[in-house]
C-alpha positions as CSV (number, residue, x, y, z in Angstrom):
1,M,-1.1,-36.3,9.1
2,N,-0.2,-32.6,9.8
3,Q,2.1,-30.6,7.6
4,M,4.5,-28.2,9.2
5,P,4.9,-25.1,7.0
6,E,8.5,-24.3,6.3
7,F,9.7,-20.7,6.5
8,Q,13.2,-20.2,5.1
9,F,14.1,-17.5,7.7
10,D,17.1,-15.3,7.5
11,N,16.6,-12.8,10.3
12,T,18.9,-9.9,9.7
13,Y,17.2,-7.4,12.0
14,A,17.4,-9.8,15.0
15,R,21.1,-9.9,14.4
16,L,21.5,-6.2,15.0
17,S,22.0,-4.6,18.5
18,D,19.5,-5.9,21.0
19,K,18.8,-2.3,21.9
20,L,16.5,-2.4,18.8
21,F,14.1,-5.0,20.2
22,S,13.1,-7.4,22.9
23,Q,12.9,-11.2,22.5
24,Q,9.2,-12.0,22.8
25,H,7.2,-15.2,22.1
26,P,3.5,-14.9,21.0
27,K,0.9,-15.8,23.6
28,P,-1.2,-18.9,22.6
29,V,-5.0,-18.6,22.0
30,S,-7.6,-21.2,22.8
31,Q,-9.6,-22.0,19.7
32,P,-8.0,-20.6,16.5
33,E,-10.1,-20.6,13.3
34,L,-8.9,-19.4,9.9
35,I,-10.7,-16.4,8.6
36,A,-8.7,-15.8,5.4
37,L,-5.5,-17.0,3.8
38,N,-3.8,-15.0,1.0
39,T,-2.8,-17.9,-1.2
40,T,-1.3,-15.6,-3.9
41,L,1.0,-13.9,-1.4
42,A,1.8,-17.3,0.2
43,E,2.9,-18.7,-3.2
44,R,5.0,-15.5,-3.9
45,L,6.8,-16.1,-0.5
46,E,7.3,-19.8,-1.5
47,L,5.2,-21.0,1.4
48,D,3.1,-24.2,1.1
49,V,-0.5,-23.2,1.0
50,D,-1.8,-26.6,2.1
51,A,0.6,-26.6,5.0
52,L,-0.6,-23.2,6.1
53,R,-4.1,-24.4,6.1
54,S,-3.3,-27.5,8.1
55,P,-3.6,-27.7,11.9
56,D,0.1,-27.1,12.2
57,G,-0.1,-24.1,9.9
58,L,-3.0,-22.6,11.8
59,S,-1.1,-23.1,15.0
60,I,1.7,-20.9,13.7
61,L,-0.6,-18.2,12.3
62,A,-2.4,-18.1,15.7
63,G,0.9,-17.7,17.6
64,N,0.4,-21.1,19.3
65,S,3.6,-22.5,18.0
66,L,6.8,-21.2,16.2
67,P,8.1,-22.4,12.9
68,D,11.7,-23.6,12.7
69,G,14.2,-20.8,12.3
70,S,12.0,-18.0,13.7
71,D,13.5,-15.6,16.2
72,P,10.5,-13.7,17.6
73,I,11.0,-10.1,18.6
74,A,9.1,-7.0,19.4
75,T,10.8,-3.8,18.1
76,V,11.2,-0.6,20.0
77,Y,10.6,2.9,18.6
78,A,9.4,6.4,19.7
79,G,7.3,8.9,17.8
80,H,5.3,12.1,17.6
81,Q,1.7,11.1,18.0
82,F,-0.6,13.9,16.7
83,G,2.5,16.2,17.1
84,H,3.1,15.2,20.7
85,W,6.4,13.6,21.5
86,V,6.3,10.1,23.1
87,P,9.8,8.9,24.0
88,Q,9.0,5.2,24.0
89,L,6.5,3.3,21.9
90,G,7.2,0.0,20.2
91,D,5.4,-3.1,19.1
92,G,2.7,-3.3,21.8
93,R,0.8,-6.1,20.1
94,A,3.0,-7.2,17.2
95,I,5.7,-9.8,17.2
96,L,8.1,-10.2,14.3
97,L,8.7,-13.9,13.6
98,G,11.5,-13.4,11.1
99,E,12.4,-12.6,7.5
100,V,12.0,-14.6,4.4
101,K,12.7,-14.0,0.7
102,D,10.2,-14.3,-2.1
103,K,10.7,-15.8,-5.6
104,D,12.6,-12.7,-6.7
105,A,15.0,-12.9,-3.6
106,K,13.3,-9.8,-2.1
107,R,13.2,-9.8,1.7
108,F,10.0,-9.6,3.7
109,D,9.1,-9.5,7.4
110,I,6.6,-12.0,8.7
111,Q,4.8,-10.5,11.7
112,L,1.9,-11.5,13.9
113,K,-0.3,-8.6,15.0
114,G,-2.5,-9.1,18.0
115,A,-0.3,-11.9,19.3
116,G,-0.2,-10.8,23.0
117,R,1.5,-8.4,25.3
118,T,5.1,-7.2,24.8
119,P,7.4,-5.0,26.9
120,Y,6.0,-2.1,24.8
121,S,2.3,-2.7,25.4
122,R,2.0,0.2,27.9
123,G,-0.8,-1.4,29.8
124,G,-2.6,-2.8,26.8
125,D,-3.6,-6.4,26.3
126,G,-1.5,-6.9,23.1
127,R,-4.5,-8.3,21.4
128,A,-6.6,-7.3,18.4
129,A,-10.3,-7.6,17.7
130,V,-11.9,-9.1,14.6
131,G,-13.0,-5.7,13.3
132,P,-9.6,-4.0,13.0
133,V,-8.0,-7.3,11.7
134,V,-10.6,-7.6,8.9
135,R,-10.3,-3.9,8.1
136,E,-6.5,-4.1,7.8
137,Y,-6.7,-7.3,5.7
138,V,-9.2,-5.9,3.3
139,V,-7.8,-2.4,2.9
140,S,-4.1,-3.4,2.7
141,E,-4.9,-6.0,0.0
142,A,-7.0,-3.5,-1.8
143,M,-4.2,-1.0,-1.7
144,A,-1.8,-3.6,-3.1
145,A,-4.2,-4.2,-6.0
146,L,-4.5,-0.5,-6.6
147,G,-0.7,-0.3,-7.0
148,V,0.0,1.5,-3.8
149,P,3.2,0.6,-1.8
150,T,1.8,-1.1,1.3
151,T,2.2,-3.8,3.9
152,R,0.3,-7.0,3.0
153,A,-1.9,-9.5,4.8
154,L,-1.0,-13.1,4.6
155,A,-3.7,-14.5,7.0
156,A,-6.3,-13.6,9.5
157,V,-7.2,-16.0,12.3
158,A,-10.0,-15.8,14.9
159,S,-8.6,-16.4,18.3
160,G,-11.7,-18.0,19.9
161,E,-11.3,-15.5,22.8
162,N,-12.8,-12.1,23.5
163,V,-10.9,-8.9,23.9
164,Q,-12.1,-6.1,26.1
165,R,-12.5,-2.7,24.5
166,E,-15.6,-0.6,25.3
167,T,-17.4,-3.9,25.2
168,A,-16.2,-7.5,24.8
169,L,-15.3,-8.2,21.2
170,P,-14.2,-11.4,19.4
171,G,-10.4,-11.5,19.0
172,A,-8.2,-12.1,16.0
173,I,-4.6,-12.2,14.8
174,L,-3.3,-10.8,11.5
175,T,-0.2,-12.1,9.8
176,R,1.3,-9.1,8.3
177,V,4.0,-9.0,5.6
178,A,6.2,-6.0,4.9
179,E,9.5,-5.1,3.2
180,S,10.4,-4.0,6.7
181,H,8.7,-2.5,9.7
182,I,11.3,0.2,10.3
183,R,9.9,3.6,10.9
184,V,11.0,7.2,11.4
185,G,10.2,6.6,15.0
186,T,12.8,3.8,15.2
187,F,15.4,6.4,14.5
188,Q,13.8,8.9,16.9
189,F,14.1,6.5,19.8
190,F,17.8,6.4,19.6
191,A,18.3,10.0,18.6
192,A,16.5,11.1,21.7
193,R,19.1,9.1,23.7
194,R,22.0,10.4,21.6
195,D,22.9,6.8,20.7
196,Y,24.4,7.6,17.4
197,D,26.3,4.3,17.1
198,T,22.9,2.5,17.0
199,I,21.6,5.1,14.5
200,K,24.6,4.4,12.3
201,Q,24.0,0.7,12.5
202,L,20.3,1.2,11.8
203,S,20.9,3.5,8.8
204,D,23.4,1.1,7.4
205,H,20.8,-1.7,7.8
206,V,18.1,0.4,6.0
207,I,20.5,1.1,3.2
208,D,21.5,-2.6,2.9
209,R,17.9,-3.7,2.9
210,H,16.1,-1.0,0.9
211,Y,18.6,1.3,-0.9
212,P,21.8,-0.7,-1.6
213,E,22.7,1.6,-4.4
214,L,23.3,4.3,-1.8
215,H,26.5,2.6,-0.5
216,S,28.4,4.2,-3.3
217,A,26.9,7.7,-2.6
218,S,29.4,10.4,-1.5
219,N,27.3,10.9,1.6
220,P,25.2,7.8,2.3
221,P,23.2,9.2,5.3
222,L,22.2,12.3,3.3
223,A,21.4,10.1,0.3
224,L,19.2,8.0,2.6
225,L,17.3,11.1,3.7
226,E,16.7,12.0,0.0
227,A,15.6,8.5,-0.8
228,V,13.1,8.3,2.1
229,L,11.7,11.7,1.2
230,S,11.2,10.7,-2.4
231,K,9.5,7.5,-1.4
232,Q,7.2,9.3,1.0
233,A,6.3,12.0,-1.6
234,T,5.5,9.3,-4.1
235,L,3.4,7.4,-1.6
236,I,1.3,10.4,-0.6
237,S,0.7,11.2,-4.3
238,H,-0.8,7.7,-4.6
239,W,-3.0,8.3,-1.5
240,Q,-4.3,11.6,-2.9
241,A,-5.0,10.1,-6.3
242,I,-7.3,7.5,-4.8
243,G,-8.9,9.5,-2.0
244,F,-7.2,7.6,0.8
245,I,-7.0,9.1,4.3
246,H,-4.6,7.3,6.6
247,G,-5.8,8.9,9.8
248,V,-2.7,8.5,12.0
249,M,0.3,9.8,10.2
250,N,2.4,9.8,13.3
251,T,6.2,9.5,12.9
252,D,6.0,6.0,14.4
253,N,3.7,5.1,11.4
254,A,6.0,6.6,8.8
255,S,7.8,3.8,7.0
256,V,11.4,4.4,5.8
257,A,10.7,2.0,3.0
258,G,7.8,4.3,1.8
259,L,5.0,1.8,2.6
260,T,1.5,2.4,3.8
261,I,1.7,0.9,7.3
262,D,-0.5,0.6,10.4
263,Y,-4.1,0.7,9.1
264,G,-6.1,1.9,12.0
265,P,-8.9,4.5,11.4
266,C,-8.1,4.7,7.7
267,A,-10.8,5.3,5.2
268,F,-11.5,6.3,1.6
269,M,-13.4,9.4,0.7
270,D,-16.8,9.0,-0.9
271,V,-17.9,12.6,-1.5
272,Y,-14.9,14.7,-2.4
273,H,-13.8,17.4,0.0
274,P,-10.2,18.3,0.8
275,E,-10.9,18.8,4.5
276,T,-12.2,15.3,5.0
277,V,-11.3,13.5,8.2
278,F,-12.6,10.2,9.5
279,S,-10.5,9.3,12.5
280,S,-12.4,9.7,15.8
281,I,-9.2,10.7,17.6
282,D,-8.1,13.4,15.1
283,H,-9.9,16.2,16.9
284,G,-7.9,19.0,15.3
285,S,-8.0,17.5,11.7
286,R,-4.2,17.3,11.7
287,Y,-4.3,14.4,9.3
288,A,-7.1,15.5,7.0
289,Y,-6.9,14.6,3.3
290,Q,-5.4,18.0,2.3
291,N,-2.9,17.9,5.1
292,Q,-1.2,14.6,4.2
293,P,1.6,16.0,2.0
294,G,2.6,18.6,4.6
295,I,2.6,16.0,7.3
296,A,4.8,13.7,5.3
297,Q,7.3,16.5,4.9
298,W,7.2,17.1,8.6
299,N,7.8,13.4,9.3
300,C,10.8,13.5,7.0
301,A,12.2,16.6,8.8
302,N,12.1,14.5,12.0
303,L,14.1,11.8,10.3
304,A,16.6,14.5,9.2
305,Q,17.1,15.6,12.8
306,C,18.1,12.0,13.7
307,L,20.6,11.7,10.9
308,L,22.3,15.1,11.4
309,P,25.4,13.8,13.3
310,L,25.9,11.2,10.5
311,I,25.6,13.6,7.6
312,D,28.5,15.8,8.7
313,S,30.6,16.4,11.8
314,D,30.3,20.1,11.2
315,E,26.9,21.0,12.7
316,E,26.2,23.9,10.4
317,K,27.1,22.0,7.2
318,S,25.0,19.1,8.3
319,L,22.0,21.2,9.0
320,S,22.3,23.1,5.8
321,A,22.5,19.9,3.7
322,A,19.6,18.3,5.5
323,Q,17.5,21.4,5.3
324,A,18.0,21.6,1.5
325,V,16.7,18.0,1.2
326,I,13.6,18.8,3.3
327,D,13.0,22.0,1.4
328,S,12.9,20.0,-1.8
329,F,9.8,18.1,-0.7
330,P,7.2,20.4,-2.3
331,N,8.8,20.1,-5.7
332,V,9.3,16.3,-5.4
333,Y,5.8,15.8,-4.3
334,S,4.3,18.2,-6.9
335,T,6.0,16.3,-9.7
336,A,4.7,12.9,-8.3
337,Y,1.2,14.4,-7.8
338,A,1.1,15.9,-11.3
339,T,2.3,12.7,-12.9
340,R,-0.3,10.6,-11.1
341,F,-3.3,13.0,-11.8
342,R,-2.3,13.4,-15.4
343,K,-2.7,9.7,-15.8
344,K,-6.2,10.0,-14.2
345,L,-7.0,12.6,-16.9
346,G,-5.5,10.4,-19.6
347,L,-2.5,12.6,-20.2
348,A,1.1,11.4,-20.7
349,L,3.0,14.5,-21.6
350,P,3.7,17.3,-19.1
351,D,2.2,20.8,-19.6
352,E,2.7,23.9,-17.5
353,D,-1.1,24.4,-17.1
354,D,-1.8,20.8,-15.9
355,L,-1.8,21.5,-12.2
356,Q,-4.4,24.3,-12.8
357,L,-6.5,21.9,-14.9
358,I,-6.4,19.3,-12.1
359,S,-7.1,21.9,-9.4
360,D,-10.1,23.4,-11.2
361,F,-11.6,19.9,-11.7
362,L,-11.2,19.1,-8.0
363,Q,-12.8,22.4,-7.1
364,I,-15.8,21.7,-9.3
365,M,-16.1,18.3,-7.7
366,A,-16.0,19.8,-4.2
367,D,-18.7,22.4,-5.2
368,S,-21.0,19.7,-6.5
369,K,-20.3,17.3,-3.7
370,V,-19.7,14.4,-6.0
371,D,-18.2,10.9,-5.4
372,F,-14.4,11.1,-5.8
373,T,-13.9,7.6,-7.2
374,N,-17.0,7.4,-9.4
375,I,-16.5,10.9,-11.0
376,F,-13.0,10.0,-12.2
377,R,-14.2,6.6,-13.4
378,A,-17.1,8.3,-15.3
379,L,-14.6,10.7,-16.9
380,S,-12.7,7.7,-18.1
381,H,-15.6,6.8,-20.3
382,C,-15.9,10.3,-21.8
383,S,-14.4,10.8,-25.2
384,V,-11.1,12.7,-25.3
385,E,-11.7,14.0,-28.8
386,K,-11.6,17.8,-29.0
387,N,-14.6,18.1,-31.2
388,A,-16.6,15.1,-29.8
389,A,-20.3,15.5,-29.8
390,V,-21.9,15.0,-26.4
391,D,-22.6,11.3,-26.4
392,G,-24.4,9.1,-23.9
393,N,-21.3,8.9,-21.7
394,D,-20.9,12.7,-21.6
395,D,-24.5,13.2,-20.9
396,S,-24.4,10.8,-17.9
397,F,-21.2,12.4,-16.7
398,L,-22.6,16.0,-16.8
399,K,-25.7,14.9,-14.9
400,L,-23.6,14.0,-11.9
401,F,-22.9,17.7,-11.3
402,E,-25.3,20.2,-9.7
403,Q,-24.2,23.0,-12.0
404,P,-23.6,21.8,-15.6
405,Q,-21.9,25.0,-17.0
406,P,-18.6,24.9,-15.0
407,I,-18.0,21.2,-15.8
408,S,-19.0,21.7,-19.4
409,D,-16.5,24.5,-19.7
410,W,-13.9,22.3,-18.0
411,L,-14.5,19.4,-20.4
412,E,-13.7,21.7,-23.3
413,R,-10.4,22.7,-21.7
414,W,-9.7,19.0,-21.0
415,R,-10.3,18.0,-24.6
416,A,-8.2,21.0,-25.8
417,R,-5.4,19.7,-23.6
418,H,-5.7,16.2,-25.0
419,H,-5.4,17.7,-28.5
420,K,-1.7,18.5,-27.6
421,E,-1.0,14.8,-26.9
422,N,0.5,12.8,-29.7
423,S,-0.4,9.4,-28.4
424,D,-3.2,7.2,-29.8
425,V,-6.7,8.1,-28.5
426,A,-7.4,4.5,-27.5
427,E,-4.2,4.5,-25.5
428,R,-5.2,7.6,-23.6
429,Q,-8.7,6.1,-22.8
430,L,-7.0,2.9,-21.6
431,L,-4.6,5.0,-19.4
432,M,-7.6,6.5,-17.7
433,L,-9.3,3.2,-17.1
434,Q,-6.1,1.8,-15.6
435,S,-5.6,4.9,-13.4
436,N,-9.2,5.4,-12.1
437,P,-10.5,2.4,-10.1
438,A,-14.0,1.2,-10.5
439,Y,-13.9,-0.3,-6.9
440,I,-12.3,0.8,-3.7
441,P,-12.9,-0.6,-0.2
442,R,-15.7,1.8,0.7
443,N,-16.3,2.4,4.4
444,H,-19.9,1.1,4.5
445,Q,-18.9,-2.1,2.7
446,I,-16.1,-2.7,5.2
447,E,-18.4,-2.1,8.1
448,S,-20.8,-4.6,6.6
449,V,-18.2,-7.4,6.2
450,I,-16.9,-6.7,9.7
451,A,-20.4,-7.1,11.1
452,S,-20.7,-10.5,9.3
453,A,-17.2,-11.6,10.4
454,M,-18.2,-10.8,14.0
455,A,-20.9,-13.4,13.5
456,K,-18.4,-15.8,12.0
457,D,-19.7,-15.4,8.5
458,Y,-16.6,-14.7,6.4
459,A,-18.2,-15.1,3.0
460,P,-19.0,-11.4,2.5
461,M,-15.3,-10.6,3.3
462,H,-14.1,-13.1,0.7
463,E,-16.5,-11.7,-2.0
464,L,-15.4,-8.2,-1.3
465,L,-11.7,-9.2,-1.5
466,T,-12.4,-10.9,-4.9
467,V,-13.9,-7.7,-6.3
468,L,-11.1,-5.5,-4.9
469,D,-8.4,-7.8,-6.3
470,N,-9.3,-6.4,-9.8
471,P,-10.2,-2.8,-9.1
472,Y,-9.6,-1.3,-12.5
473,T,-12.0,-3.7,-14.4
474,E,-15.8,-3.3,-14.2
475,Q,-17.2,-6.7,-13.2
476,A,-20.5,-8.0,-14.3
477,D,-23.3,-8.1,-11.8
478,L,-21.1,-6.4,-9.1
479,E,-22.4,-2.8,-9.6
480,K,-23.3,-2.6,-5.9
481,Y,-19.6,-2.5,-5.0
482,S,-19.2,0.7,-6.9
483,L,-22.1,2.5,-5.4
484,P,-21.6,5.2,-2.8
485,P,-23.3,4.8,0.6
486,K,-26.9,5.6,1.1
487,E,-27.6,8.3,3.6
488,D,-28.1,5.8,6.4
489,E,-24.9,3.9,5.4
490,I,-22.5,6.9,5.6
491,V,-19.6,6.2,8.0
492,Q,-19.0,9.5,9.9
493,A,-16.0,8.3,12.0
494,T,-13.5,5.4,12.1
495,F,-11.7,4.1,15.2
496,C,-8.2,2.8,16.1
497,G,-8.0,-0.9,16.9
498,T,-6.6,-0.2,20.4
């Protein structure tokens, strides 16, 4: 006997103005097959795991049937794509089934990605291939385990049908979960049309959903801009600290909730270099690793333009207030960045020379072309004691660098800086181990599990997910997952799923 999963939907976004979306049902697929189900997330959302695994559950995850209470919509937005204005974008292959609350009464969207054409598909087929679905599932769940604000993956389902890209590829559907899918580009769509009544409704909804404390602010729209800017600055500091490169930081991919959203040609750095780019469509390196903070500020400036009429009826006063918020980004980001990298160095207390210490270490890393993740992990095993003798861990660490003198000198400075800390040595060592992952979703490993998934072998994906679920603990007999790629495994470019 089949079990129909019960989703306790309360669809607030679908109750807003219908200018914000179009009603849209998913398009059924022929032979759905479950690739992966995130049981931990399902339980958090108070969903019956057995019911989701049942034929009725699979039918919902494939878009073949709708659960009771769903109100399926595709949302509209605009955006700057690689700096170029596009007046209408929207969910071209994603359909929002509705909103549920988790065990803590926190609200989440349930969305099917790859569920067929919508009014915003712009000639596309509205589908997704197995490769991008597996990539987003693995990377978004890895990001969650790393502590980075992100959308989540509830399930991945093979459609049993091919999608046509450069060649025919097996299709799939991702069930994505997010605190919301509202973007800077959502505001831009209505600002471009001077529809400030809808912007007011949208901003009130965002405050209700993500920043309820702002209702008591003297100027809620300005406070909303400040809150989004702070969330974005914090998010990018997370990205920089783990070597993550998003690849398409368009305004339509900038979440007002401060989430990592829309995993397309994303990738993690192996060898550290600040100019690293992976996305095959980022020809001008606009979204290179080192450019991500500046792009986040630019995206926030675009949100500010949308909110100007709400901030103050006096244009000059509104512009001045918004500009002050945007100008604060470098300091807000620098504080978040320094805090995060201090933890990577085992430091808890601020010091005026910390940013220089961090910068010098990164420069030495770049000069020696070392692996970003493994170097910080190796540093975590070095003694922080000022007068420590060079032990086995130090010796192993120094051998990772082409020139031993610069890094030896830096280690002395690092230990001298630790001497200023008043916390327990063991606590500082633990702080480093909890801030420097042993495992990240490396590009060559993702390509390998995608290749297996294309052949309907999902076991490698599940093994990788198990490793990535506990990224800060070194796991026995799993050293291969911490190894950088061999020369013939290096991924030179990544591609968008469309």
